[in-house]
VOKE-814708 format. One record per residue (C-alpha): x, y, z; residue number from 1; chain. Coordinates in steps of 0.1 Angstrom, whole numbers, padded with zeros to 4 digits. Layout:
BEGIN
east X&north Y&up Z&num NUM&chaine A
...
//
This chain:
BEGIN
east 0187&north -0058&up 0199&num 1&chaine A
east 0179&north -0026&up 0180&num 2&chaine A
east 0193&north 0006&up 0194&num 3&chaine A
east 0185&north -0003&up 0230&num 4&chaine A
east 0149&north 0007&up 0223&num 5&chaine A
east 0131&north -0027&up 0227&num 6&chaine A
east 0137&north -0064&up 0232&num 7&chaine A
east 0127&north -0084&up 0202&num 8&chaine A
east 0113&north -0119&up 0206&num 9&chaine A
east 0145&north -0135&up 0191&num 10&chaine A
east 0165&north -0116&up 0217&num 11&chaine A
east 0144&north -0128&up 0246&num 12&chaine A
east 0142&north -0164&up 0232&num 13&chaine A
east 0174&north -0171&up 0213&num 14&chaine A
east 0166&north -0208&up 0206&num 15&chaine A
east 0147&north -0212&up 0173&num 16&chaine A
east 0123&north -0236&up 0190&num 17&chaine A
east 0114&north -0251&up 0223&num 18&chaine A
east 0107&north -0289&up 0223&num 19&chaine A
east 0073&north -0301&up 0236&num 20&chaine A
east 0075&north -0320&up 0269&num 21&chaine A
east 0069&north -0358&up 0269&num 22&chaine A
east 0032&north -0368&up 0270&num 23&chaine A
east 0038&north -0387&up 0302&num 24&chaine A
east 0052&north -0357&up 0320&num 25&chaine A
east 0029&north -0347&up 0349&num 26&chaine A
east 0032&north -0312&up 0363&num 27&chaine A
east 0013&north -0281&up 0371&num 28&chaine A
east 0008&north -0258&up 0341&num 29&chaine A
east 0024&north -0230&up 0360&num 30&chaine A
east 0057&north -0248&up 0367&num 31&chaine A
east 0088&north -0250&up 0345&num 32&chaine A
east 0087&north -0282&up 0324&num 33&chaine A
east 0123&north -0285&up 0313&num 34&chaine A
east 0157&north -0271&up 0320&num 35&chaine A
east 0169&north -0249&up 0291&num 36&chaine A
east 0205&north -0238&up 0284&num 37&chaine A
east 0216&north -0208&up 0305&num 38&chaine A
east 0213&north -0186&up 0274&num 39&chaine A
east 0175&north -0192&up 0274&num 40&chaine A
east 0147&north -0180&up 0295&num 41&chaine A
east 0123&north -0204&up 0312&num 42&chaine A
east 0095&north -0220&up 0291&num 43&chaine A
east 0060&north -0225&up 0306&num 44&chaine A
east 0038&north -0253&up 0294&num 45&chaine A
east 0007&north -0232&up 0300&num 46&chaine A
east 0019&north -0203&up 0278&num 47&chaine A
east 0048&north -0179&up 0273&num 48&chaine A
east 0063&north -0156&up 0300&num 49&chaine A
east 0048&north -0121&up 0300&num 50&chaine A
east 0058&north -0102&up 0268&num 51&chaine A
east 0058&north -0065&up 0262&num 52&chaine A
east 0024&north -0055&up 0247&num 53&chaine A
east 0021&north -0032&up 0217&num 54&chaine A
east -0006&north -0006&up 0210&num 55&chaine A
east 0000&north -0010&up 0172&num 56&chaine A
east 0015&north -0038&up 0151&num 57&chaine A
east 0047&north -0020&up 0142&num 58&chaine A
east 0052&north 0001&up 0173&num 59&chaine A
east 0089&north 0005&up 0182&num 60&chaine A
east 0099&north 0003&up 0145&num 61&chaine A
east 0114&north 0035&up 0132&num 62&chaine A
east 0113&north 0043&up 0095&num 63&chaine A
east 0132&north 0070&up 0076&num 64&chaine A
east 0113&north 0081&up 0045&num 65&chaine A
east 0134&north 0098&up 0018&num 66&chaine A
east 0107&north 0091&up -0008&num 67&chaine A
east 0091&north 0116&up -0032&num 68&chaine A
east 0058&north 0115&up -0051&num 69&chaine A
east 0039&north 0082&up -0046&num 70&chaine A
east 0053&north 0047&up -0045&num 71&chaine A
east 0080&north 0053&up -0019&num 72&chaine A
east 0060&north 0076&up 0004&num 73&chaine A
east 0030&north 0053&up 0002&num 74&chaine A
east 0051&north 0023&up 0013&num 75&chaine A
east 0063&north 0044&up 0043&num 76&chaine A
east 0027&north 0055&up 0050&num 77&chaine A
east 0015&north 0019&up 0051&num 78&chaine A
east 0042&north 0012&up 0078&num 79&chaine A
east 0030&north 0044&up 0096&num 80&chaine A
east -0006&north 0031&up 0096&num 81&chaine A
east 0006&north -0001&up 0113&num 82&chaine A
east 0022&north 0020&up 0140&num 83&chaine A
east 0058&north 0026&up 0129&num 84&chaine A
east 0074&north 0059&up 0137&num 85&chaine A
east 0080&north 0073&up 0102&num 86&chaine A
east 0102&north 0103&up 0099&num 87&chaine A
east 0099&north 0120&up 0065&num 88&chaine A
east 0131&north 0137&up 0056&num 89&chaine A
east 0121&north 0164&up 0031&num 90&chaine A
east 0138&north 0192&up 0014&num 91&chaine A
east 0137&north 0228&up 0027&num 92&chaine A
east 0104&north 0243&up 0019&num 93&chaine A
east 0087&north 0209&up 0018&num 94&chaine A
east 0086&north 0180&up -0007&num 95&chaine A
east 0072&north 0192&up -0040&num 96&chaine A
east 0040&north 0172&up -0038&num 97&chaine A
east 0029&north 0193&up -0009&num 98&chaine A
east 0020&north 0218&up -0036&num 99&chaine A
east 0002&north 0195&up -0060&num 100&chaine A
east -0036&north 0197&up -0064&num 101&chaine A
east -0064&north 0189&up -0063&num 102&chaine A
east -0070&north 0211&up -0032&num 103&chaine A
east -0091&north 0211&up -0001&num 104&chaine A
east -0088&north 0248&up 0008&num 105&chaine A
east -0050&north 0251&up 0007&num 106&chaine A
east -0042&north 0214&up 0015&num 107&chaine A
east -0031&north 0190&up -0012&num 108&chaine A
east -0054&north 0160&up -0014&num 109&chaine A
east -0025&north 0143&up -0032&num 110&chaine A
east 0000&north 0150&up -0004&num 111&chaine A
east -0021&north 0139&up 0025&num 112&chaine A
east -0029&north 0105&up 0011&num 113&chaine A
east 0008&north 0095&up 0011&num 114&chaine A
east 0021&north 0114&up 0042&num 115&chaine A
east -0005&north 0116&up 0069&num 116&chaine A
east 0007&north 0100&up 0101&num 117&chaine A
east 0044&north 0109&up 0096&num 118&chaine A
east 0068&north 0133&up 0112&num 119&chaine A
east 0085&north 0159&up 0091&num 120&chaine A
east 0122&north 0167&up 0093&num 121&chaine A
east 0129&north 0194&up 0067&num 122&chaine A
east 0167&north 0193&up 0063&num 123&chaine A
east 0192&north 0201&up 0036&num 124&chaine A
east 0210&north 0169&up 0027&num 125&chaine A
east 0234&north 0188&up 0005&num 126&chaine A
east 0251&north 0203&up 0036&num 127&chaine A
east 0275&north 0182&up 0056&num 128&chaine A
east 0256&north 0189&up 0089&num 129&chaine A
east 0224&north 0175&up 0073&num 130&chaine A
east 0243&north 0144&up 0061&num 131&chaine A
east 0257&north 0139&up 0096&num 132&chaine A
east 0223&north 0142&up 0112&num 133&chaine A
east 0209&north 0116&up 0087&num 134&chaine A
east 0238&north 0092&up 0095&num 135&chaine A
east 0229&north 0095&up 0132&num 136&chaine A
east 0193&north 0089&up 0124&num 137&chaine A
east 0202&north 0058&up 0103&num 138&chaine A
east 0221&north 0044&up 0133&num 139&chaine A
east 0189&north 0044&up 0154&num 140&chaine A
east 0164&north 0034&up 0128&num 141&chaine A
east 0151&north 0001&up 0114&num 142&chaine A
east 0141&north 0009&up 0078&num 143&chaine A
east 0150&north 0035&up 0052&num 144&chaine A
east 0127&north 0039&up 0022&num 145&chaine A
east 0139&north 0058&up -0009&num 146&chaine A
east 0128&north 0061&up -0045&num 147&chaine A
east 0154&north 0082&up -0062&num 148&chaine A
east 0167&north 0073&up -0097&num 149&chaine A
east 0191&north 0043&up -0093&num 150&chaine A
east 0226&north 0056&up -0085&num 151&chaine A
east 0214&north 0088&up -0069&num 152&chaine A
east 0213&north 0076&up -0033&num 153&chaine A
east 0249&north 0063&up -0037&num 154&chaine A
east 0261&north 0097&up -0050&num 155&chaine A
east 0245&north 0112&up -0019&num 156&chaine A
east 0266&north 0089&up 0002&num 157&chaine A
east 0238&north 0067&up 0015&num 158&chaine A
east 0238&north 0036&up -0006&num 159&chaine A
east 0233&north 0003&up 0012&num 160&chaine A
east 0270&north -0005&up 0015&num 161&chaine A
east 0274&north 0027&up 0035&num 162&chaine A
east 0242&north 0022&up 0055&num 163&chaine A
east 0251&north -0012&up 0068&num 164&chaine A
east 0284&north 0002&up 0080&num 165&chaine A
east 0265&north 0026&up 0101&num 166&chaine A
east 0238&north 0001&up 0112&num 167&chaine A
east 0241&north -0035&up 0101&num 168&chaine A
east 0205&north -0041&up 0111&num 169&chaine A
east 0190&north -0014&up 0088&num 170&chaine A
east 0166&north -0025&up 0060&num 171&chaine A
east 0168&north -0005&up 0029&num 172&chaine A
east 0138&north -0003&up 0006&num 173&chaine A
east 0147&north 0008&up -0029&num 174&chaine A
east 0118&north 0018&up -0052&num 175&chaine A
east 0123&north 0029&up -0088&num 176&chaine A
east 0108&north 0028&up -0122&num 177&chaine A
east 0128&north -0001&up -0137&num 178&chaine A
east 0147&north -0015&up -0108&num 179&chaine A
east 0183&north -0013&up -0096&num 180&chaine A
east 0194&north -0037&up -0124&num 181&chaine A
east 0180&north -0047&up -0157&num 182&chaine A
east 0180&north -0034&up -0193&num 183&chaine A
east 0163&north 0000&up -0185&num 184&chaine A
east 0175&north 0005&up -0149&num 185&chaine A
east 0192&north 0039&up -0158&num 186&chaine A
east 0159&north 0054&up -0170&num 187&chaine A
east 0134&north 0074&up -0150&num 188&chaine A
east 0097&north 0068&up -0150&num 189&chaine A
east 0064&north 0072&up -0133&num 190&chaine A
east 0032&north 0051&up -0128&num 191&chaine A
east 0022&north 0050&up -0166&num 192&chaine A
east 0054&north 0031&up -0176&num 193&chaine A
east 0042&north 0001&up -0157&num 194&chaine A
east 0009&north 0002&up -0174&num 195&chaine A
east 0022&north 0007&up -0209&num 196&chaine A
east 0051&north -0017&up -0211&num 197&chaine A
east 0033&north -0046&up -0194&num 198&chaine A
east 0004&north -0045&up -0218&num 199&chaine A
east -0023&north -0031&up -0194&num 200&chaine A
east -0032&north -0002&up -0217&num 201&chaine A
east -0037&north -0025&up -0247&num 202&chaine A
east -0059&north -0049&up -0227&num 203&chaine A
east -0081&north -0021&up -0214&num 204&chaine A
east -0111&north -0008&up -0234&num 205&chaine A
east -0124&north -0021&up -0267&num 206&chaine A
east -0106&north -0031&up -0298&num 207&chaine A
east -0113&north 0001&up -0317&num 208&chaine A
east -0101&north 0024&up -0289&num 209&chaine A
east -0066&north 0039&up -0285&num 210&chaine A
east -0045&north 0026&up -0255&num 211&chaine A
east -0062&north 0035&up -0222&num 212&chaine A
east -0046&north 0042&up -0189&num 213&chaine A
east -0064&north 0036&up -0157&num 214&chaine A
east -0079&north 0067&up -0140&num 215&chaine A
east -0058&north 0063&up -0109&num 216&chaine A
east -0021&north 0054&up -0104&num 217&chaine A
east -0026&north 0017&up -0098&num 218&chaine A
east 0011&north 0009&up -0105&num 219&chaine A
east 0023&north 0032&up -0078&num 220&chaine A
east -0002&north 0019&up -0053&num 221&chaine A
east 0006&north -0018&up -0058&num 222&chaine A
east 0043&north -0011&up -0060&num 223&chaine A
east 0041&north 0005&up -0026&num 224&chaine A
east 0023&north -0026&up -0012&num 225&chaine A
east 0050&north -0048&up -0027&num 226&chaine A
east 0076&north -0027&up -0010&num 227&chaine A
east 0058&north -0027&up 0023&num 228&chaine A
east 0052&north -0065&up 0022&num 229&chaine A
east 0089&north -0070&up 0014&num 230&chaine A
east 0098&north -0047&up 0043&num 231&chaine A
east 0077&north -0067&up 0068&num 232&chaine A
east 0093&north -0099&up 0056&num 233&chaine A
east 0128&north -0085&up 0060&num 234&chaine A
east 0119&north -0073&up 0095&num 235&chaine A
east 0108&north -0108&up 0104&num 236&chaine A
east 0139&north -0124&up 0089&num 237&chaine A
east 0161&north -0100&up 0108&num 238&chaine A
east 0147&north -0115&up 0141&num 239&chaine A
east 0164&north -0147&up 0131&num 240&chaine A
east 0196&north -0135&up 0114&num 241&chaine A
east 0202&north -0103&up 0133&num 242&chaine A
east 0211&north -0086&up 0100&num 243&chaine A
east 0194&north -0061&up 0078&num 244&chaine A
east 0193&north -0062&up 0040&num 245&chaine A
east 0184&north -0042&up 0010&num 246&chaine A
east 0154&north -0048&up -0013&num 247&chaine A
east 0146&north -0037&up -0049&num 248&chaine A
east 0111&north -0032&up -0062&num 249&chaine A
east 0100&north -0013&up -0093&num 250&chaine A
east 0070&north 0000&up -0112&num 251&chaine A
east 0077&north -0021&up -0143&num 252&chaine A
east 0077&north -0054&up -0123&num 253&chaine A
east 0044&north -0044&up -0108&num 254&chaine A
east 0029&north -0039&up -0143&num 255&chaine A
east 0040&north -0074&up -0152&num 256&chaine A
east 0025&north -0088&up -0120&num 257&chaine A
east -0008&north -0075&up -0133&num 258&chaine A
east -0006&north -0090&up -0168&num 259&chaine A
east 0009&north -0123&up -0156&num 260&chaine A
east -0021&north -0144&up -0168&num 261&chaine A
east -0023&north -0132&up -0204&num 262&chaine A
east 0015&north -0131&up -0207&num 263&chaine A
east 0018&north -0167&up -0194&num 264&chaine A
east -0009&north -0178&up -0219&num 265&chaine A
east 0008&north -0161&up -0248&num 266&chaine A
east 0042&north -0173&up -0238&num 267&chaine A
east 0030&north -0209&up -0237&num 268&chaine A
east 0005&north -0209&up -0266&num 269&chaine A
east 0013&north -0179&up -0288&num 270&chaine A
east -0023&north -0169&up -0287&num 271&chaine A
east -0028&north -0131&up -0282&num 272&chaine A
east -0057&north -0122&up -0260&num 273&chaine A
east -0085&north -0102&up -0276&num 274&chaine A
east -0089&north -0067&up -0263&num 275&chaine A
east -0123&north -0059&up -0248&num 276&chaine A
east -0140&north -0090&up -0262&num 277&chaine A
east -0169&north -0094&up -0238&num 278&chaine A
east -0181&north -0124&up -0260&num 279&chaine A
east -0150&north -0145&up -0252&num 280&chaine A
east -0158&north -0147&up -0215&num 281&chaine A
east -0186&north -0168&up -0199&num 282&chaine A
east -0214&north -0142&up -0192&num 283&chaine A
east -0224&north -0123&up -0173&num 284&chaine A
east -0190&north -0108&up -0168&num 285&chaine A
east -0186&north -0071&up -0172&num 286&chaine A
east -0202&north -0037&up -0170&num 287&chaine A
east -0237&north -0034&up -0185&num 288&chaine A
east -0258&north -0003&up -0193&num 289&chaine A
east -0290&north 0003&up -0175&num 290&chaine A
east -0319&north 0026&up -0182&num 291&chaine A
east -0301&north 0050&up -0159&num 292&chaine A
east -0264&north 0043&up -0151&num 293&chaine A
east -0243&north 0012&up -0153&num 294&chaine A
east -0240&north -0020&up -0133&num 295&chaine A
east -0213&north -0046&up -0128&num 296&chaine A
east -0224&north -0082&up -0131&num 297&chaine A
east -0202&north -0113&up -0126&num 298&chaine A
east -0213&north -0149&up -0125&num 299&chaine A
east -0191&north -0169&up -0147&num 300&chaine A
east -0187&north -0200&up -0126&num 301&chaine A
east -0208&north -0231&up -0132&num 302&chaine A
east -0227&north -0231&up -0099&num 303&chaine A
east -0238&north -0195&up -0106&num 304&chaine A
east -0255&north -0203&up -0138&num 305&chaine A
east -0288&north -0214&up -0124&num 306&chaine A
east -0290&north -0181&up -0105&num 307&chaine A
east -0285&north -0162&up -0137&num 308&chaine A
east -0312&north -0182&up -0155&num 309&chaine A
east -0337&north -0174&up -0127&num 310&chaine A
east -0328&north -0137&up -0127&num 311&chaine A
east -0333&north -0136&up -0165&num 312&chaine A
east -0365&north -0155&up -0164&num 313&chaine A
east -0350&north -0182&up -0186&num 314&chaine A
east -0353&north -0215&up -0166&num 315&chaine A
east -0352&north -0234&up -0199&num 316&chaine A
east -0316&north -0224&up -0204&num 317&chaine A
east -0306&north -0247&up -0176&num 318&chaine A
east -0312&north -0277&up -0200&num 319&chaine A
east -0299&north -0259&up -0231&num 320&chaine A
east -0267&north -0275&up -0244&num 321&chaine A
east -0254&north -0241&up -0256&num 322&chaine A
east -0250&north -0231&up -0219&num 323&chaine A
east -0241&north -0264&up -0202&num 324&chaine A
east -0205&north -0255&up -0195&num 325&chaine A
east -0185&north -0224&up -0190&num 326&chaine A
east -0167&north -0228&up -0224&num 327&chaine A
east -0201&north -0233&up -0242&num 328&chaine A
east -0215&north -0202&up -0225&num 329&chaine A
east -0184&north -0183&up -0237&num 330&chaine A
east -0191&north -0194&up -0273&num 331&chaine A
east -0227&north -0183&up -0270&num 332&chaine A
east -0220&north -0152&up -0249&num 333&chaine A
east -0237&north -0129&up -0275&num 334&chaine A
east -0271&north -0147&up -0268&num 335&chaine A
east -0268&north -0142&up -0230&num 336&chaine A
east -0256&north -0107&up -0233&num 337&chaine A
east -0285&north -0098&up -0256&num 338&chaine A
east -0310&north -0111&up -0229&num 339&chaine A
east -0291&north -0092&up -0202&num 340&chaine A
east -0291&north -0059&up -0221&num 341&chaine A
east -0328&north -0062&up -0229&num 342&chaine A
east -0337&north -0067&up -0192&num 343&chaine A
east -0313&north -0040&up -0179&num 344&chaine A
east -0328&north -0015&up -0204&num 345&chaine A
east -0359&north -0016&up -0182&num 346&chaine A
east -0341&north -0009&up -0149&num 347&chaine A
east -0322&north 0018&up -0132&num 348&chaine A
east -0288&north 0009&up -0117&num 349&chaine A
east -0303&north 0006&up -0082&num 350&chaine A
east -0331&north -0016&up -0095&num 351&chaine A
east -0307&north -0039&up -0114&num 352&chaine A
east -0285&north -0043&up -0083&num 353&chaine A
east -0315&north -0051&up -0061&num 354&chaine A
east -0328&north -0076&up -0087&num 355&chaine A
east -0296&north -0096&up -0093&num 356&chaine A
east -0287&north -0094&up -0056&num 357&chaine A
east -0320&north -0110&up -0048&num 358&chaine A
east -0310&north -0139&up -0070&num 359&chaine A
east -0275&north -0141&up -0054&num 360&chaine A
east -0257&north -0129&up -0085&num 361&chaine A
east -0228&north -0105&up -0079&num 362&chaine A
east -0240&north -0070&up -0088&num 363&chaine A
east -0223&north -0037&up -0079&num 364&chaine A
east -0227&north -0001&up -0087&num 365&chaine A
east -0206&north 0017&up -0113&num 366&chaine A
east -0201&north 0049&up -0094&num 367&chaine A
east -0187&north 0082&up -0104&num 368&chaine A
east -0166&north 0100&up -0077&num 369&chaine A
east -0196&north 0119&up -0061&num 370&chaine A
east -0215&north 0086&up -0059&num 371&chaine A
east -0184&north 0068&up -0045&num 372&chaine A
east -0179&north 0095&up -0018&num 373&chaine A
east -0216&north 0093&up -0008&num 374&chaine A
east -0216&north 0055&up -0004&num 375&chaine A
east -0216&north 0045&up 0033&num 376&chaine A
east -0192&north 0016&up 0028&num 377&chaine A
east -0158&north 0034&up 0030&num 378&chaine A
east -0169&north 0055&up 0060&num 379&chaine A
east -0185&north 0027&up 0080&num 380&chaine A
east -0155&north 0004&up 0073&num 381&chaine A
east -0130&north 0033&up 0079&num 382&chaine A
east -0114&north 0029&up 0045&num 383&chaine A
east -0117&north 0067&up 0044&num 384&chaine A
east -0116&north 0087&up 0076&num 385&chaine A
east -0116&north 0124&up 0085&num 386&chaine A
east -0087&north 0138&up 0104&num 387&chaine A
east -0077&north 0172&up 0117&num 388&chaine A
east -0057&north 0192&up 0093&num 389&chaine A
east -0036&north 0224&up 0098&num 390&chaine A
east -0047&north 0239&up 0065&num 391&chaine A
east -0081&north 0224&up 0057&num 392&chaine A
east -0095&north 0221&up 0092&num 393&chaine A
east -0105&north 0185&up 0086&num 394&chaine A
east -0097&north 0163&up 0056&num 395&chaine A
east -0105&north 0128&up 0044&num 396&chaine A
east -0076&north 0104&up 0041&num 397&chaine A
east -0072&north 0067&up 0034&num 398&chaine A
east -0077&north 0048&up 0066&num 399&chaine A
east -0078&north 0013&up 0080&num 400&chaine A
east -0076&north -0016&up 0056&num 401&chaine A
east -0067&north -0043&up 0081&num 402&chaine A
east -0090&north -0041&up 0111&num 403&chaine A
east -0066&north -0059&up 0135&num 404&chaine A
east -0086&north -0074&up 0164&num 405&chaine A
east -0060&north -0064&up 0192&num 406&chaine A
east -0036&north -0038&up 0178&num 407&chaine A
east -0055&north -0011&up 0158&num 408&chaine A
east -0039&north 0010&up 0131&num 409&chaine A
east -0027&north 0045&up 0137&num 410&chaine A
east -0041&north 0070&up 0112&num 411&chaine A
east -0024&north 0102&up 0124&num 412&chaine A
east -0025&north 0137&up 0109&num 413&chaine A
east -0005&north 0154&up 0082&num 414&chaine A
east 0027&north 0172&up 0094&num 415&chaine A
east 0036&north 0208&up 0087&num 416&chaine A
east 0069&north 0214&up 0069&num 417&chaine A
east 0096&north 0207&up 0095&num 418&chaine A
east 0071&north 0204&up 0123&num 419&chaine A
east 0092&north 0178&up 0141&num 420&chaine A
east 0127&north 0192&up 0134&num 421&chaine A
east 0134&north 0200&up 0171&num 422&chaine A
east 0119&north 0168&up 0184&num 423&chaine A
east 0139&north 0145&up 0161&num 424&chaine A
east 0172&north 0164&up 0165&num 425&chaine A
east 0170&north 0167&up 0203&num 426&chaine A
east 0150&north 0138&up 0216&num 427&chaine A
east 0162&north 0111&up 0191&num 428&chaine A
east 0196&north 0123&up 0180&num 429&chaine A
east 0207&north 0142&up 0211&num 430&chaine A
east 0215&north 0176&up 0196&num 431&chaine A
east 0216&north 0204&up 0221&num 432&chaine A
east 0193&north 0235&up 0219&num 433&chaine A
east 0224&north 0255&up 0209&num 434&chaine A
east 0233&north 0231&up 0181&num 435&chaine A
east 0198&north 0231&up 0168&num 436&chaine A
east 0197&north 0269&up 0167&num 437&chaine A
east 0230&north 0268&up 0148&num 438&chaine A
east 0213&north 0245&up 0123&num 439&chaine A
east 0185&north 0270&up 0118&num 440&chaine A
east 0209&north 0299&up 0115&num 441&chaine A
east 0229&north 0280&up 0088&num 442&chaine A
east 0197&north 0270&up 0070&num 443&chaine A
east 0204&north 0233&up 0076&num 444&chaine A
east 0168&north 0229&up 0088&num 445&chaine A
east 0138&north 0251&up 0084&num 446&chaine A
east 0100&north 0253&up 0089&num 447&chaine A
east 0096&north 0276&up 0059&num 448&chaine A
east 0068&north 0267&up 0034&num 449&chaine A
east 0052&north 0279&up 0002&num 450&chaine A
east 0015&north 0277&up 0013&num 451&chaine A
east 0010&north 0314&up 0011&num 452&chaine A
east 0015&north 0312&up -0027&num 453&chaine A
east -0013&north 0287&up -0031&num 454&chaine A
east -0048&north 0299&up -0042&num 455&chaine A
east -0063&north 0266&up -0032&num 456&chaine A
east -0100&north 0257&up -0035&num 457&chaine A
east -0131&north 0274&up -0019&num 458&chaine A
east -0151&north 0257&up 0008&num 459&chaine A
east -0174&north 0229&up -0003&num 460&chaine A
east -0209&north 0243&up -0007&num 461&chaine A
east -0235&north 0229&up 0017&num 462&chaine A
//
């Protein structure tokens, strides 16, 4: 049972399973159907005894976030969205990405995407008082997320071997560039290393282009999801074993998870994939220019082909041996793409989407950022939501990607620097008001910030 804060299902029901009653057994559904060992609670044929209900999926889970920049903090934020209490322990003055643009007034649109919904404890972990407070917090927490360079957290005195002495049930999520072991584990790195070393940048674009990075940090984002998924699995396993564990995810592994298909093909056949070769894939498959704008079309499967022929006004192609199978269409992709380009040259992007959608062919806009922001989809689906903000007034943040039917996510607002210092130290860790004042006097904790030095951005014009 974790920290006396809640009863987990495995604590209430220590047996791994409850056998079903014999088919011949006749009894009221509200009566006990079998005698369990004294260590177990009564089982009801008609359902389980009343269980505590949760407002959010991870309510009663406490997470310590020691992360910086993106992958670590994003993992912790995913857990916060699911209802975990996430306490971000940041340096005095605030974690550096609080002061990274682009800006909405004086608020960092970078910072809010990874830290909304968390509590802030701004504390100096170089001081022994700060380290002792962190030890106390570890003792009453479920998860610790960190993405320092491998070896750093151990030098700070908070490696997993030390953590499990304090709290054997703690789950430690280690996020790094190249992992806690491996040929490059002692090196630092950011999102691009996952794109470059795994081959992503040499698969993106056309053959005559230089290597191309994606426009957003996809490696950081997916690594954070790997970390969050692993954390959820470790929490589930803990309900059986009663023990915590550490886990190790890295940016480089994420890159390889994204090029697994071409690497597998090359590893087995020695055939290198061609970069940006639209004529090697069964068409339509890709981004096509329109009279105005661009459109994504995708219909490579066999059962889609008749729809493409109808959309192109080429019913005779249904009987043409050049297009009878997906491999044959790939061989003759130039013919199909020529017809597609000729048709699309007469249409705007909106007209092309309407035309191909009418024929049940996948068609989607190729939006720039203003167009993406204006699309109703993310707002209606709550993938993006507006929340109150202490600097911007309101600000858009990433929202609900799960849409649970009973236990909704918890978006939350972005904390000020050290906003929850007193709450965490007094209500969770039991420090007295006098001790907290001493912490402030000795600069162990602080609510100081650097926002006054930021020029920021003007209000958006109407």
